[in-house]
Z-matrix of the N, CA and C atoms (Angstrom, degrees):
N
C 1 1.364
C 2 1.557 1 105.83
N 3 1.320 2 112.64 1 130.22
C 4 1.440 3 121.85 2 -179.87
C 5 1.510 4 111.15 3 -66.71
N 6 1.279 5 117.75 4 157.23
C 7 1.452 6 122.94 5 173.44
C 8 1.570 7 110.95 6 -62.59
N 9 1.332 8 114.06 7 135.87
C 10 1.450 9 119.08 8 178.30
C 11 1.497 10 108.67 9 -137.50
N 12 1.292 11 118.43 10 147.42
C 13 1.447 12 120.84 11 -177.32
C 14 1.513 13 112.84 12 -71.28
N 15 1.337 14 120.18 13 -12.66
C 16 1.439 15 122.92 14 -175.18
C 17 1.557 16 108.58 15 -73.45
N 18 1.285 17 111.41 16 133.18
C 19 1.525 18 123.02 17 -176.66
C 20 1.565 19 107.07 18 -101.85
N 21 1.301 20 117.74 19 110.10
C 22 1.500 21 121.88 20 -173.61
C 23 1.450 22 112.46 21 -106.79
N 24 1.330 23 119.00 22 128.85
C 25 1.401 24 123.46 23 179.36
C 26 1.563 25 111.55 24 -116.92
N 27 1.290 26 115.71 25 156.55
C 28 1.431 27 119.86 26 178.23
C 29 1.549 28 107.31 27 -177.64
N 30 1.352 29 111.33 28 -154.06
C 31 1.469 30 115.00 29 175.09
C 32 1.498 31 110.66 30 -140.50
N 33 1.321 32 113.10 31 151.26
C 34 1.470 33 119.97 32 174.65
C 35 1.555 34 103.60 33 -127.58
N 36 1.326 35 114.58 34 123.11
C 37 1.461 36 124.31 35 -179.31
C 38 1.516 37 110.87 36 47.45
N 39 1.302 38 118.46 37 42.36
C 40 1.467 39 126.61 38 172.59
C 41 1.491 40 112.11 39 81.72
N 42 1.304 41 120.63 40 9.24
C 43 1.489 42 123.34 41 177.16
C 44 1.510 43 107.78 42 -108.80
N 45 1.296 44 118.75 43 128.46
C 46 1.525 45 121.01 44 174.85
C 47 1.485 46 110.21 45 -67.38
N 48 1.364 47 112.30 46 135.63
C 49 1.444 48 122.33 47 -175.54
C 50 1.540 49 111.15 48 -139.52
N 51 1.294 50 114.67 49 157.39
C 52 1.460 51 122.32 50 166.09
C 53 1.537 52 100.80 51 -97.94
N 54 1.346 53 114.94 52 124.65
C 55 1.481 54 119.55 53 178.58
C 56 1.494 55 108.00 54 -77.03
N 57 1.361 56 111.53 55 128.39
C 58 1.494 57 117.97 56 173.57
C 59 1.496 58 110.43 57 -86.73
N 60 1.385 59 116.47 58 -42.27
C 61 1.431 60 121.21 59 176.24
C 62 1.550 61 109.33 60 -159.64
N 63 1.331 62 109.18 61 140.30
C 64 1.430 63 115.07 62 176.33
C 65 1.505 64 111.29 63 -111.93
N 66 1.332 65 119.83 64 142.89
C 67 1.421 66 124.31 65 -179.57
C 68 1.476 67 112.28 66 71.94
N 69 1.322 68 117.04 67 38.95
C 70 1.511 69 120.11 68 -179.91
C 71 1.555 70 107.35 69 -85.47
N 72 1.333 71 113.96 70 150.64
C 73 1.507 72 120.71 71 175.77
C 74 1.549 73 103.86 72 -76.62
N 75 1.319 74 112.04 73 169.18
C 76 1.468 75 119.45 74 179.80
C 77 1.468 76 112.87 75 -58.73
N 78 1.358 77 115.33 76 -42.76
C 79 1.490 78 120.90 77 -179.52
C 80 1.488 79 109.14 78 -65.85
N 81 1.358 80 118.61 79 -44.48
C 82 1.506 81 120.67 80 -179.88
C 83 1.500 82 111.39 81 -64.75
N 84 1.353 83 116.23 82 -37.84
C 85 1.486 84 120.80 83 -179.94
C 86 1.500 85 108.47 84 -64.83
N 87 1.312 86 121.52 85 -42.25
C 88 1.414 87 119.94 86 -179.94
C 89 1.507 88 114.07 87 -70.39
N 90 1.368 89 117.87 88 -35.95
C 91 1.419 90 123.08 89 171.20
C 92 1.553 91 113.16 90 -54.67
N 93 1.323 92 114.01 91 -50.66
C 94 1.455 93 121.35 92 -178.03
C 95 1.540 94 110.65 93 -68.23
N 96 1.245 95 117.80 94 -39.79
C 97 1.476 96 123.60 95 -177.28
C 98 1.549 97 105.65 96 -66.43
N 99 1.278 98 120.93 97 -48.19
C 100 1.481 99 124.46 98 -178.87
C 101 1.550 100 108.16 99 -59.93
N 102 1.343 101 117.21 100 -52.43
C 103 1.376 102 122.69 101 179.76
C 104 1.524 103 116.59 102 -55.50
N 105 1.323 104 115.97 103 -50.19
C 106 1.464 105 121.01 104 179.94
C 107 1.512 106 112.85 105 -71.92
N 108 1.283 107 119.33 106 -35.92
C 109 1.479 108 119.61 107 173.52
C 110 1.465 109 113.69 108 -63.35
N 111 1.371 110 115.58 109 -37.97
C 112 1.434 111 118.70 110 177.28
C 113 1.526 112 111.13 111 -65.47
N 114 1.299 113 117.66 112 -29.42
C 115 1.504 114 121.06 113 178.38
C 116 1.538 115 113.09 114 -89.42
N 117 1.295 116 115.07 115 9.87
C 118 1.508 117 121.76 116 170.00
C 119 1.490 118 114.82 117 93.01
N 120 1.274 119 121.32 118 13.35
C 121 1.486 120 121.85 119 179.44
C 122 1.507 121 111.24 120 -93.75
N 123 1.369 122 113.38 121 145.97
C 124 1.430 123 119.09 122 169.27
C 125 1.539 124 107.73 123 -83.55
N 126 1.289 125 114.70 124 117.36
C 127 1.478 126 122.58 125 -177.12
C 128 1.565 127 108.10 126 -102.47
N 129 1.366 128 112.54 127 130.41
C 130 1.418 129 118.44 128 170.07
C 131 1.549 130 109.63 129 -116.43
N 132 1.358 131 113.38 130 144.46
C 133 1.452 132 117.77 131 -177.21
C 134 1.508 133 108.61 132 -130.98
N 135 1.345 134 116.33 133 139.82
C 136 1.456 135 123.00 134 176.81
C 137 1.479 136 113.07 135 -129.88
N 138 1.348 137 118.58 136 126.75
C 139 1.403 138 119.19 137 178.34
C 140 1.573 139 107.66 138 -73.52
N 141 1.337 140 113.45 139 136.10
C 142 1.425 141 120.00 140 178.14
C 143 1.536 142 110.00 141 -77.50
N 144 1.363 143 118.03 142 149.99
C 145 1.454 144 121.01 143 176.11
C 146 1.420 145 107.60 144 -73.74
N 147 1.381 146 115.47 145 140.89
C 148 1.453 147 119.94 146 174.81
C 149 1.478 148 110.90 147 -87.77
N 150 1.383 149 115.28 148 143.01
C 151 1.430 150 119.11 149 174.98
C 152 1.545 151 109.19 150 -79.72
N 153 1.345 152 118.88 151 -33.90
C 154 1.405 153 123.74 152 178.85
C 155 1.558 154 106.54 153 -133.05
N 156 1.346 155 113.53 154 156.68
C 157 1.469 156 117.05 155 -178.12
C 158 1.526 157 111.57 156 -68.60
N 159 1.304 158 116.86 157 -25.26
C 160 1.480 159 123.42 158 -178.30
C 161 1.573 160 112.84 159 -78.30
N 162 1.367 161 115.88 160 -14.73
C 163 1.487 162 119.76 161 -178.79
C 164 1.507 163 111.18 162 -64.94
N 165 1.281 164 121.89 163 144.84
C 166 1.486 165 122.95 164 173.95
C 167 1.583 166 110.35 165 -63.21
N 168 1.281 167 114.89 166 156.91
C 169 1.495 168 118.82 167 174.96
C 170 1.538 169 109.34 168 -83.18
N 171 1.318 170 112.44 169 123.46
C 172 1.455 171 116.74 170 177.14
C 173 1.504 172 110.22 171 -119.78
N 174 1.318 173 115.94 172 163.18
C 175 1.462 174 122.90 173 -171.87
C 176 1.499 175 112.22 174 -134.62
N 177 1.347 176 114.20 175 147.90
C 178 1.491 177 120.35 176 170.51
C 179 1.484 178 105.79 177 -100.70
N 180 1.390 179 118.11 178 134.53
C 181 1.412 180 123.24 179 -176.34
C 182 1.528 181 106.40 180 -120.05
N 183 1.331 182 116.40 181 127.57
C 184 1.472 183 121.76 182 177.90
C 185 1.513 184 114.21 183 -139.71
N 186 1.307 185 114.86 184 161.88
C 187 1.484 186 119.83 185 175.74
C 188 1.529 187 107.21 186 -121.63
N 189 1.371 188 111.49 187 151.45
C 190 1.483 189 116.95 188 -175.46
C 191 1.558 190 110.12 189 -77.36
N 192 1.323 191 118.05 190 -11.50
C 193 1.449 192 121.48 191 177.27
C 194 1.513 193 110.11 192 -74.49
N 195 1.275 194 117.02 193 108.05
C 196 1.479 195 121.92 194 -173.06
C 197 1.554 196 114.91 195 -75.26
N 198 1.319 197 117.03 196 -7.14
C 199 1.435 198 119.14 197 177.03
C 200 1.586 199 111.05 198 -105.17
N 201 1.325 200 116.54 199 1.18
C 202 1.416 201 120.14 200 -179.78
C 203 1.538 202 110.90 201 -71.97
N 204 1.414 203 115.04 202 127.93
C 205 1.494 204 120.63 203 176.41
C 206 1.481 205 101.74 204 -129.86
N 207 1.331 206 119.85 205 115.38
C 208 1.455 207 119.84 206 -177.09
C 209 1.521 208 113.81 207 -59.55
N 210 1.307 209 121.07 208 -37.60
C 211 1.442 210 122.86 209 175.89
C 212 1.538 211 112.77 210 -55.76
N 213 1.263 212 115.99 211 -50.42
C 214 1.507 213 121.09 212 178.70
C 215 1.434 214 110.35 213 -60.48
N 216 1.285 215 118.51 214 -47.59
C 217 1.545 216 122.09 215 -171.59
C 218 1.555 217 108.40 216 -70.30
N 219 1.355 218 119.82 217 -32.06
C 220 1.428 219 119.18 218 -179.91
C 221 1.545 220 110.02 219 -77.98
N 222 1.318 221 119.51 220 -40.42
C 223 1.542 222 120.75 221 -176.58
C 224 1.499 223 109.04 222 -81.13
N 225 1.331 224 119.87 223 -23.34
C 226 1.477 225 118.18 224 171.63
C 227 1.476 226 112.83 225 -86.56
N 228 1.322 227 120.73 226 2.14
C 229 1.469 228 126.45 227 176.24
C 230 1.549 229 112.30 228 63.16
N 231 1.364 230 113.88 229 40.79
C 232 1.452 231 118.01 230 177.86
C 233 1.497 232 113.21 231 -94.62
N 234 1.285 233 119.17 232 -9.29
C 235 1.481 234 120.65 233 178.40
C 236 1.528 235 107.29 234 -106.57
N 237 1.364 236 111.01 235 139.04
C 238 1.529 237 118.18 236 -177.81
C 239 1.471 238 112.56 237 -129.64
N 240 1.335 239 112.63 238 145.70
C 241 1.443 240 120.24 239 176.89
C 242 1.535 241 110.75 240 -70.85
N 243 1.366 242 117.49 241 175.17
C 244 1.489 243 121.55 242 -177.99
C 245 1.520 244 109.20 243 -66.79
N 246 1.335 245 118.88 244 -21.61
C 247 1.452 246 121.94 245 -177.84
C 248 1.591 247 111.69 246 -97.36
N 249 1.373 248 113.87 247 8.91
C 250 1.441 249 117.28 248 170.53
C 251 1.547 250 115.84 249 92.57
N 252 1.321 251 116.72 250 -0.20
C 253 1.477 252 123.38 251 177.25
C 254 1.457 253 113.55 252 -84.50
N 255 1.375 254 117.12 253 142.78
C 256 1.416 255 123.27 254 176.65
C 257 1.551 256 112.70 255 -62.60
N 258 1.310 257 116.29 256 137.73
C 259 1.482 258 119.61 257 178.97
C 260 1.501 259 107.74 258 -79.11
N 261 1.349 260 112.77 259 130.04
C 262 1.454 261 119.30 260 175.27
C 263 1.596 262 109.62 261 -99.08
N 264 1.337 263 117.17 262 171.85
C 265 1.418 264 115.45 263 -176.27
C 266 1.527 265 109.88 264 -72.81
N 267 1.309 266 119.76 265 -26.60
C 268 1.496 267 121.03 266 174.28
C 269 1.577 268 110.07 267 -67.34
N 270 1.308 269 116.61 268 -39.10
C 271 1.433 270 119.82 269 177.10
C 272 1.577 271 110.01 270 -63.00
N 273 1.289 272 111.60 271 -47.17
C 274 1.567 273 119.48 272 -177.42
C 275 1.564 274 105.80 273 -62.33
N 276 1.355 275 121.29 274 -39.14
C 277 1.462 276 121.48 275 179.63
C 278 1.466 277 112.00 276 -80.79
N 279 1.325 278 119.82 277 -6.75
C 280 1.461 279 127.42 278 -177.54
C 281 1.547 280 111.06 279 59.64
N 282 1.350 281 116.10 280 35.51
C 283 1.404 282 120.21 281 167.54
C 284 1.517 283 117.58 282 -87.35
N 285 1.262 284 113.14 283 -24.98
C 286 1.507 285 125.01 284 179.01
C 287 1.482 286 107.09 285 -139.83
N 288 1.327 287 116.33 286 152.36
C 289 1.468 288 120.85 287 171.86
C 290 1.494 289 111.51 288 -103.82
N 291 1.339 290 118.38 289 1.78
C 292 1.471 291 121.01 290 175.20
C 293 1.500 292 110.47 291 -75.91
N 294 1.327 293 116.99 292 155.69
C 295 1.464 294 121.02 293 179.20
C 296 1.492 295 107.84 294 -128.78
N 297 1.347 296 118.28 295 30.34
C 298 1.421 297 121.15 296 178.00
C 299 1.562 298 107.20 297 -61.66
N 300 1.339 299 118.75 298 129.51
C 301 1.476 300 121.19 299 -169.57
C 302 1.502 301 114.51 300 -69.30
N 303 1.310 302 121.46 301 -13.08
C 304 1.451 303 122.17 302 -175.09
C 305 1.560 304 107.48 303 -81.39
N 306 1.246 305 120.47 304 77.35
C 307 1.410 306 123.41 305 -175.83
C 308 1.519 307 113.52 306 -65.66
N 309 1.300 308 117.63 307 -17.80
C 310 1.478 309 120.51 308 179.29
C 311 1.520 310 112.79 309 -82.81
N 312 1.351 311 120.00 310 -7.37
C 313 1.434 312 119.25 311 176.75
C 314 1.535 313 110.55 312 -85.69
N 315 1.268 314 116.49 313 143.05
C 316 1.426 315 122.60 314 177.05
C 317 1.521 316 110.45 315 -82.45
N 318 1.333 317 116.80 316 129.41
C 319 1.385 318 124.64 317 -179.55
C 320 1.510 319 111.90 318 -109.49
N 321 1.325 320 116.16 319 141.50
C 322 1.464 321 118.61 320 177.91
C 323 1.563 322 111.74 321 -104.18
C-alpha cells in the first residue's frame, strides 16, 4: 500500500491503534512489523477474515501510538532502517532497497 495522507484509526484485539496498513500480505506485514518495532513502536497485527478458503491470508497492521502517521514520518525522515539510514518512500513501498535521501530523483 502506498503512502497516503489519510490517518486511519481503529482497534486490534480491543486496543486502539493507528492503522499503518490494511490488507497486507504476510511478507509485507513482517517487513512493516520489523521496521516499526526497530523504531520503537508497539505493533499489533490482526489476521483479516477470509471470505473464501482459497483467498490469501491478509493482515491489518497498526501501532499503539495514536499520533503516528506513516506519510509524515517517512517524509520528515523520522523512520530509520536497522543500519541507521532514513527510510524513503521507495524503501517503505519496497520498490527499492536504497535509502538515498533525494526522494525526488528518479531511480532505475
